[in-house]
Residue, then its C-alpha position, 0 to 999 in steps of 0.5 A: m508510421g510513428v513510434r509508439m512509446t509504452k510503459h514496460v512496468l508491471p501494473s501491480t508494481d506501479t500500483e504498489s508504488e502509488l500505494a506506498s507513496m500514499a502511505r508516506m504522505l498520510t504518515h507525514i500528514r498524521d505526524s503534522a496533525r499530531a504536532l498541531d494537536a489536531q486530534a480529529v484530523e489525526y484520527c481521520v488520517e490514521m483511519a485512512l492510513h490503515a485503509v491503505a495498509d490493508e489494501i497493500r496487504h490484500r494485494h500482496e496476499f492476492v499476488i501470493t495466492g495467484a502465484g500458487l505459493d503456499t504461505s501456511t505455517r508447517r509444523l516440522q516433525 
């Protein structure tokens, strides 16, 4: 009879943390490429950064939609 250790972290939270870490890393790499005037590298890293941002945005919208929250703008009368 052994003790099983498990993580009690929600997978979405863990994934969001990983994506945020990737975004910080890519931002640092992009800034370094910019400082070195490595334009091709800067461009490619910028595209990767946009892809990570889109993934974070997509996951956030999916969570809100899955929770049944209405995010549409309503006009007050």
